[in-house]
C-alpha positions in Angstrom: -19.7 2.8 -23.8 -22.3 3.0 -26.6 -25.9 2.5 -25.5 -27.0 -1.1 -25.3 -29.3 -2.5 -28.0 -32.6 -3.9 -26.9 -31.4 -7.5 -26.8 -27.7 -6.9 -25.9 -26.3 -5.8 -22.6 -22.6 -4.8 -22.0 -20.7 -4.7 -18.8 -17.3 -3.0 -18.3 -15.3 -1.4 -15.5 -12.7 0.6 -17.5 -13.7 0.0 -21.1 -10.6 -2.2 -21.6 -12.3 -5.5 -21.0 -16.0 -5.8 -21.9 -18.5 -8.6 -21.4 -21.7 -8.7 -23.5 -24.8 -10.8 -22.9 -27.1 -11.0 -25.9 -30.5 -12.6 -26.5 -30.9 -14.8 -29.6 -33.9 -15.2 -31.8 -35.3 -18.1 -29.8 -34.9 -16.2 -26.5 -31.6 -17.9 -25.6 -28.6 -16.1 -24.3 -24.9 -15.8 -25.4 -21.8 -14.5 -23.6 -19.0 -12.6 -25.4 -15.8 -11.0 -24.2 -13.7 -8.3 -25.9 -10.5 -6.7 -24.9 -10.1 -3.4 -26.8 -10.9 -4.1 -30.4 -10.1 -7.9 -30.0 -12.8 -10.5 -29.5 -11.1 -12.9 -27.1 -14.2 -15.1 -26.6 -16.8 -15.2 -29.3 -20.5 -15.4 -28.4 -21.2 -18.7 -26.7 -24.3 -20.1 -25.0 -25.6 -19.3 -21.5 -28.4 -20.9 -19.5 -29.4 -23.6 -17.2 -31.7 -26.7 -17.4 -33.6 -27.8 -14.3 -36.0 -30.6 -13.6 -38.8 -28.0 -13.8 -37.7 -25.7 -16.6 -35.5 -25.2 -19.7 -33.8 -21.9 -19.1 -31.7 -22.0 -22.3 -34.4 -20.4 -24.5 -37.6 -18.4 -24.3 -36.1 -15.9 -21.8 -37.6 -12.4 -21.4 -35.7 -9.6 -19.6 -37.7 -8.1 -16.7 -35.0 -6.1 -14.9 -31.4 -4.9 -15.0 -29.6 -3.7 -11.9 -26.0 -2.4 -11.6 -23.5 -1.8 -8.9 -19.7 -1.4 -8.4 -18.0 -4.0 -6.2 -15.1 -2.4 -4.3 -13.3 -4.5 -1.7 -10.0 -4.5 0.2 -8.9 -7.8 1.8 -5.8 -9.5 3.1 -4.4 -13.0 2.3 -2.1 -15.2 4.3 -0.7 -16.8 1.1 -0.2 -15.9 -2.5 1.4 -13.7 -5.1 0.2 -10.5 -3.2 -0.9 -10.4 0.4 -2.8 -7.1 0.2 -5.6 -7.1 -2.4 -8.0 -4.6 -3.9 -10.9 -6.0 -5.9 -12.9 -3.7 -8.0 -15.5 -4.7 -10.6 -18.6 -3.5 -12.4 -21.5 -5.9 -11.7 -24.7 -6.2 -13.6 -27.6 -8.5 -12.8 -30.0 -9.4 -15.6 -33.2 -10.9 -14.4 -35.2 -13.0 -16.9 -38.5 -14.9 -16.9 -38.5 -18.2 -18.7 -40.2 -21.6 -18.9 -43.3 -21.9 -16.7 -42.6 -18.4 -15.3 -39.3 -19.5 -13.7 -37.0 -16.7 -12.9 -33.3 -16.8 -13.8 -30.7 -14.2 -12.9 -27.4 -13.9 -14.8 -24.9 -11.9 -12.7 -21.9 -10.6 -14.6 -18.8 -8.9 -13.2 -16.2 -7.1 -15.3 -12.9 -6.1 -13.8 -9.7 -4.7 -15.3 -8.2 -8.2 -15.6 -11.2 -10.2 -16.7 -14.9 -11.1 -16.4 -17.0 -13.7 -14.7 -20.7 -14.7 -14.6 -22.9 -16.9 -12.4 -26.5 -17.9 -12.3 -29.0 -17.3 -9.5 -32.3 -19.3 -9.2 -34.3 -17.1 -6.7 -36.7 -20.0 -6.1 -34.1 -22.7 -6.1 -34.4 -25.9 -8.0 -32.6 -29.0 -9.2 -30.1 -28.2 -12.0 -29.6 -31.0 -14.6 -27.0 -29.1 -16.6 -25.6 -25.9 -17.8 -25.5 -24.5 -21.3 -22.5 -22.5 -20.3 -19.7 -22.5 -22.9 -16.7 -20.5 -24.1 -15.5 -19.9 -27.7 -11.9 -18.8 -28.1 -10.5 -18.2 -31.6 -10.2 -21.5 -33.5 -6.5 -21.1 -34.2 -5.6 -19.8 -30.7 -2.6 -21.6 -29.2 -3.8 -23.4 -26.1 -2.2 -25.0 -23.0 -4.6 -27.6 -21.8 -4.8 -30.3 -19.1 -6.5 -33.5 -20.0 -8.9 -34.0 -17.2 -8.4 -36.2 -14.2 -9.9 -35.6 -10.8 -6.5 -35.1 -9.2 -5.3 -32.7 -12.0 -2.0 -34.6 -12.4 -1.9 -35.5 -16.1 0.6 -33.9 -18.4 -0.4 -30.5 -19.7 -0.3 -30.2 -23.5 0.3 -27.4 -26.0 -2.3 -27.5 -28.9 -4.8 -25.1 -30.4 -8.4 -24.3 -29.5 -10.0 -26.3 -32.4 -7.1 -28.7 -32.8 -7.3 -30.2 -29.3 -8.5 -33.8 -29.3 -12.1 -34.4 -28.2 -12.5 -34.9 -24.5 -12.6 -33.3 -21.1 -10.1 -30.7 -19.9 -9.4 -29.5 -16.4 -9.2 -25.9 -15.2 -7.4 -23.6 -15.6 -7.2 -23.6 -19.4 -5.1 -21.0 -21.1 -5.5 -19.6 -24.7 -3.5 -17.1 -26.7 -6.5 -15.2 -28.0 -4.8 -12.8 -30.3 -4.0 -9.1 -30.3 -1.6 -9.5 -27.4 -4.3 -11.0 -25.3 -4.3 -14.2 -23.4 -7.4 -15.7 -21.8 -7.5 -18.2 -18.9 -10.7 -20.1 -18.2 -11.5 -21.4 -14.7 -14.1 -21.1 -11.9 -14.4 -19.6 -8.5 -16.6 -20.0 -5.3 -17.2 -23.7 -5.5 -18.1 -25.5 -2.3 -20.5 -28.1 -1.0 -23.5 -26.2 -2.4 -22.6 -27.2 -5.9 -20.6 -29.5 -8.2 -17.1 -28.9 -9.5 -16.9 -28.5 -13.3 -14.5 -29.0 -16.2 -14.5 -28.2 -19.9 -15.6 -30.6 -22.5 -14.5 -30.2 -26.2 -15.7 -31.5 -29.5 -12.8 -32.1 -32.0 -12.6 -29.6 -34.9 -14.6 -26.9 -33.1 -13.3 -24.0 -31.0 -16.0 -24.4 -28.3 -15.5 -25.5 -24.7 -18.6 -26.3 -22.7 -19.0 -26.6 -18.9 -19.5 -30.1 -17.7 -20.5 -30.8 -14.1 -19.1 -33.7 -12.1 -22.6 -34.6 -10.9 -25.7 -35.4 -13.0 -27.8 -33.1 -10.9 -27.3 -30.4 -8.3 -30.2 -29.2 -6.0 -30.4 -26.1 -3.9 -33.0 -24.1 -2.1 -33.6 -20.5 -3.2 -32.0 -18.2 -3.7 -29.5 -20.5 -5.2 -26.3 -19.2 -6.8 -23.9 -21.3 -9.0 -20.1 -20.8 -9.0 -18.6 -18.1 -11.1 -17.5 -19.0 -14.6 -14.3 -17.0 -14.9 -12.3 -15.6 -17.9 -9.1 -13.8 -16.9 -7.9 -11.8 -19.9 -5.2 -9.3 -20.7 -1.5 -9.5 -21.7 0.4 -12.4 -20.3 1.6 -10.4 -17.3 -2.0 -9.3 -16.5 -3.2 -12.9 -16.6 -0.3 -14.3 -14.6 -0.5 -11.6 -11.9 -4.3 -11.7 -11.6 -6.1 -12.4 -8.3 -9.5 -12.5 -9.9 -10.3 -16.0 -8.7 -9.8 -14.9 -5.1 -11.5 -11.6 -5.7 -14.7 -13.5 -6.6 -14.6 -15.8 -3.6 -16.4 -15.4 -0.3 -14.6 -13.4 2.4 -12.6 -15.0 5.1 -14.5 -17.1 7.7 -11.7 -16.5 10.2 -11.5 -13.3 12.3 -8.0 -14.1 13.7 -5.3 -15.4 11.4 -2.4 -14.7 13.6 -1.8 -18.4 14.0 -1.5 -19.0 10.3 2.2 -19.1 9.4 3.5 -20.0 5.9 7.0 -21.2 5.5 9.5 -23.7 4.2 9.0 -27.4 5.0 11.5 -30.3 5.2 9.9 -33.4 3.7 11.3 -36.9 3.4 8.8 -39.0 1.4 9.9 -38.2 -2.1 13.6 -38.8 -1.6 13.1 -41.7 0.9 9.7 -43.3 0.6 10.0 -45.4 3.7 11.4 -42.7 5.9 8.1 -41.4 7.3 7.9 -44.6 9.3 11.3 -44.0 10.8 11.3 -41.8 13.9 15.1 -41.5 14.0 15.2 -40.3 10.4 12.4 -37.8 11.1 14.5 -36.4 13.9 17.4 -35.9 11.4 15.0 -34.0 9.1 14.0 -31.8 12.1 17.7 -31.1 12.8 18.2 -30.1 9.2 15.2 -27.7 9.3 16.5 -26.2 12.6 20.0 -25.7 11.2 18.7 -23.9 8.2 15.8 -21.9 9.7 13.1 -23.9 8.0 10.1 -23.6 10.3 8.4 -27.0 9.5 8.8 -30.7 9.2 6.1 -32.8 7.3 5.9 -36.4 8.4 4.1 -38.1 5.6 2.3 -41.5 5.2 3.8 -44.1 7.5 3.9 -42.3 10.9 2.6 -44.1 14.0 0.8 -42.7 17.0 3.2 -44.6 19.2 6.1 -42.4 18.4 4.9 -39.2 16.6 4.3 -37.2 19.8 7.9 -37.7 20.9 9.2 -36.5 17.5 6.9 -33.5 17.6 8.3 -32.6 21.1 11.8 -33.1 19.7 11.2 -30.9 16.7 9.5 -28.1 18.7 12.3 -28.0 21.2 14.5 -27.0 18.2 12.0 -24.4 16.9 10.5 -26.6 14.2 6.7 -27.3 14.0 5.3 -30.5 12.6 2.7 -31.3 10.0 1.1 -34.7 9.8 -0.2 -36.6 6.8 -3.8 -38.1 6.7 -5.7 -40.0 4.1 -9.0 -38.2 3.6 -11.1 -41.3 4.5 -9.6 -41.1 8.0 -11.4 -37.7 8.4 -14.5 -38.0 6.3 -17.0 -38.2 9.2 -17.7 -35.8 12.0 -16.8 -38.6 14.5 -13.4 -39.2 12.9 -12.6 -35.5 12.9 -13.6 -35.2 16.5 -11.3 -38.0 17.3 -8.2 -37.1 15.4 -8.0 -33.3 15.2 -8.0 -32.5 18.9 -5.6 -35.4 19.5 -2.9 -34.2 17.0 -3.4 -30.7 18.3 -2.7 -32.0 21.9 0.4 -33.7 20.6 1.6 -30.3 19.4 1.1 -30.6 15.6 0.8 -27.3 13.7 -1.2 -28.7 10.8 -2.2 -31.6 8.6 -1.8 -32.7 5.0 -5.0 -34.4 3.7 -4.6 -36.7 0.7 -6.4 -38.7 -2.1 -9.7 -36.8 -2.4 -9.6 -37.4 -6.2 -13.1 -36.1 -7.0 -14.9 -32.9 -8.0 -18.3 -34.0 -6.9 -20.6 -31.9 -4.7 -20.2 -34.4 -1.9 -16.4 -34.1 -2.0 -16.6 -30.3 -2.0 -18.7 -30.8 1.1 -15.8 -32.7 2.7 -13.4 -29.8 1.9 -15.9 -27.5 3.7 -16.1 -29.8 6.7 -12.4 -30.4 7.2 -11.6 -26.7 6.7 -14.1 -25.7 9.4 -12.9 -28.5 11.8 -9.2 -27.7 11.4 -9.9 -24.0 11.8 -11.6 -24.7 15.2 -8.5 -26.5 16.3 -6.1 -23.9 14.8 -4.5 -26.5 12.6 -3.2 -25.3 9.3 -4.1 -27.4 6.2 -2.7 -28.6 2.9 -4.7 -30.6 0.3 -3.0 -33.3 -1.8 -4.6 -35.6 -4.4 -6.9 -32.6 -4.6 -8.8 -30.3 -6.9 -7.5 -26.9 -7.9 -8.0 -23.8 -5.7 -11.2 -21.9 -6.6 -10.8 -19.0 -4.2 -10.8 -21.4 -1.2 -7.7 -19.8 0.3 -9.4 -16.4 0.7 -12.4 -18.0 2.5 -10.2 -20.3 4.6 -6.9 -18.5 5.1 -5.4 -21.5 7.1 -5.3 -23.5 3.8 -1.7 -23.0 2.8 -1.5 -25.1 -0.4 -3.1 -27.5 -2.8 -1.4 -30.1 -5.0 -3.5 -30.5 -8.2 -0.4 -30.5 -10.4 1.9 -33.1 -11.9 4.7 -32.4 -9.4 8.2 -33.6 -8.6 6.8 -36.8 -7.1 6.1 -38.1 -10.6 9.9 -38.5 -11.0 9.8 -37.2 -14.6 10.6 -33.6 -14.5 10.3 -31.8 -17.8 11.4 -28.3 -18.4 8.7 -27.6 -21.0 5.8 -28.5 -18.7 7.5 -26.8 -15.8 7.4 -23.5 -17.7 3.6 -24.0 -18.3 2.6 -24.1 -14.6 3.3 -20.5 -13.7 0.9 -19.3 -16.5 -1.8 -21.9 -15.8 -2.2 -23.9 -12.6 -0.3 -21.4 -10.3 -2.3 -18.4 -11.5 -5.4 -19.6 -9.5 -3.7 -20.3 -6.1 -0.9 -21.9 -4.2 0.6 -25.0 -5.9 2.4 -27.7 -3.9 4.7 -28.9 -6.6 7.2 -30.1 -4.0 10.1 -28.4 -5.8 13.9 -28.7 -5.9 14.3 -32.4 -6.1 17.9 -33.1 -7.2 17.2 -36.8 -6.4 15.0 -37.1 -9.5 17.3 -38.7 -12.1 14.8 -38.7 -15.0 14.8 -35.0 -15.6 16.0 -32.7 -18.4 16.4 -29.7 -16.0 19.6 -28.3 -14.5 20.3 -27.9 -10.8 19.7 -24.2 -11.0 16.4 -24.8 -12.7 15.5 -27.1 -9.8 16.4 -24.4 -7.2 14.5 -21.7 -9.2 11.2 -23.7 -9.1 11.3 -23.1 -5.3 11.0 -19.4 -6.1 9.0 -19.4 -9.3 6.2 -21.6 -8.0 4.1 -19.9 -5.3 3.0 -22.0 -2.3 2.3 -20.9 1.2 4.0 -24.1 2.5 6.9 -24.8 0.2 8.0 -28.4 0.6 11.6 -29.0 -0.2 11.5 -32.4 -1.9 15.0 -33.7 -1.3 17.0 -35.1 1.6 19.3 -33.1 3.8 22.4 -34.7 2.4 21.6 -33.7 -1.2 21.0 -30.1 -0.2 24.1 -29.9 2.0 26.1 -31.3 -0.9 25.1 -28.1 -2.8 25.8 -25.4 -0.3 25.3 -22.6 -2.8 21.8 -23.9 -3.5 21.0 -24.3 0.2 22.2 -20.7 0.8 19.7 -19.4 -1.7 16.9 -21.7 -0.5 17.4 -20.4 3.0 16.9 -16.8 1.8 13.6 -17.4 0.0 10.2 -16.5 1.6 7.1 -18.4 0.7 4.7 -15.5 0.6 5.0 -12.2 -1.3 4.0 -8.5 -1.0 4.2 -8.1 -4.8 4.7 -10.2 -7.9 5.6 -9.2 -11.4 6.1 -11.3 -14.5 9.1 -10.0 -16.3 9.4 -12.3 -19.3 8.1 -15.6 -20.6 5.8 -17.8 -22.6 4.3 -21.1 -21.6 6.5 -24.0 -22.6 9.6 -21.8 -23.0 10.5 -19.7 -20.0 9.1 -17.8 -17.0 10.9 -15.0 -15.2 9.4 -13.3 -12.2 10.2 -10.5 -9.8 8.8 -10.8 -6.3 9.0 -8.5 -3.3 9.1 -9.4 0.4 9.3 -6.3 2.6 12.3 -4.3 1.3 13.9 -7.2 -0.5 13.3 -8.1 -4.1 14.0 -11.4 -5.8 14.3 -12.1 -9.5 14.3 -15.7 -10.8 13.4 -17.8 -13.7 13.2 -21.3 -15.3 13.8 -22.0 -18.9 12.9 -24.8 -21.4 15.1 -23.2 -24.1 18.7 -23.5 -25.4 21.3 -21.6 -23.4 20.8 -17.8 -23.5 21.3 -14.7 -21.5 18.2 -13.5 -19.6 18.0 -9.7 -19.9 15.2 -8.0 -17.9 14.7 -4.4 -16.7 14.9 -3.4 -13.0 12.8 -0.2 -12.9 10.6 -1.8 -10.2 13.5 -1.3 -7.8 12.8 2.5 -7.7 16.1 4.2 -7.2 19.7 3.8 -6.0 22.2 0.9 -6.3 21.4 -2.7 -5.4 23.5 -5.7 -4.7 22.6 -8.6 -6.9 23.4 -12.1 -5.4 22.8 -14.6 -8.2 22.7 -18.4 -8.2 23.0 -20.0 -11.7 24.5 -22.9 -13.5 28.2 -22.7 -14.1 30.6 -24.7 -16.2 31.2 -27.3 -13.4 28.1 -27.0 -11.2 26.1 -24.3 -9.4 27.8 -20.9 -9.4 27.0 -18.0 -7.1 28.2 -14.5 -8.1 27.6 -10.9 -6.9 27.4 -7.6 -8.8 26.1 -4.1 -8.3 23.2 -2.9 -10.5 21.4 0.4 -10.7 17.6 0.6 -10.2 17.2 2.0 -13.8 19.5 -0.7 -15.2 19.0 -4.3 -16.4 19.8 -7.7 -14.9 21.6 -10.0 -17.3 22.1 -13.6 -16.3 23.5 -16.4 -18.5 21.1 -19.4 -18.3 22.1 -22.9 -19.4 20.0 -25.1 -21.6 16.8 -25.9 -19.6 18.4 -23.9 -16.8 17.3 -21.4 -14.3 18.5 -18.8 -11.8 17.6 -16.9 -8.7 18.8 -13.4 -7.8 18.4 -11.7 -4.4 18.5 -7.9 -4.6 19.3 -5.8 -1.6 19.7 -2.0 -1.4 23.4 -0.9 -1.0 
């Protein structure tokens, strides 16, 4: 890299992606990101305001330090279980208003950049100047903000989006073959969650905190502001949000077991209150090798222990639903968590948090720690998005934070946005494969493929046993699918049109996709298979229903699958 100018400092790991911090004429700071010769994020403001000081101007550099962060870690969930995080890190230390010290810590990796602030003496933050500026005409896939992240994601442009607040992650096609996804990492009860706020007709997106003020004792670090950038495959396959998060707080994760879950609430709202029906779901899970049953809202302490015993006798573990307000005090957690553990429950689903405030992130911290002590796994619904939380707490197997199948209005176009946006940052409990949803424009094969395309450590099948068993070819494919992966590759796609992935579990490869396009033939290369001949077992839409067919393909060949309008497919590949 060329030498830095006196008021401009660059950070890059490989030279492919470069972050630049620059000082403006009034002593303010800006942040810029380039990928090769393309500016993917134009200079945008940096800085903090506290009750004691304005740290958005009048800043003077006093020190620069550098290091390389190189970490290997393992996950219990996700698109890749074994991770290698490597980034160049620069800390720029400034003196500002009233001699207040502000540190800007910047990391640059091969797949993106991130920055955070550190107040060595602590203080009360009243706002951030942090902002991002993608190209004005950049196509954008944005989520109008709500605290449960369940609104309809929209396709627009950076400057053409209506004024308002937008939830993370936000994706932009920033030109030159580059996409840039904006989000955050390492948010917990020390700080407030954030979102983006936009003024109509401008390309800028500023950070807006959920709380008016956030106080912390020094040294006090804010969350990472994250820009994942690269081609669409790089962005989609990125683990940068987890890479930036704190390491696991659990020494032993042998009790954390992802898997498929039978779940009755969506297809039969009243069934969680029916112990006889829950036993039937347990029987279905046992017949098909699904390791879990989730008993949702409506269960009663008078009969749940008997159903848990019934299920466990058949090799099926049970997850129990809780409203978050039943666990929001230490006394309530001390009452309920040891009790459900004594009943034999394997985990809990916690619902309706619906907030990004510092206090609510404190609840996430508390319930994660309390369930870990009981060795109870955990799923968050009515929740915020993952922000690296699954690295820190590996027993958290999924988050909702998506407009999922429970909305009963499945749309192929928005379905094909999720793999490139929400699911990039962590497990997504969409509750897929709901044939029971009548208001949908998707085919049955599309529904099956969502079970594969969407990553979630616990994957909740959203339909009833009878609807799955009426489609034996679909059930055969679902029974083969893992819920965690050793490797993930994007093979083709664009948000709102299609998404085709290859994923590996052990020696087996799977290829599958969902489409929001007219009927076509998906044609993707198979060089990731290595060598030899492979048996391809494919489920797709046929002329009169789901069709399963087999063929032999060479590792240096291509997989060609006819896909119906708004259809999908799943192919299992095994070596011959």
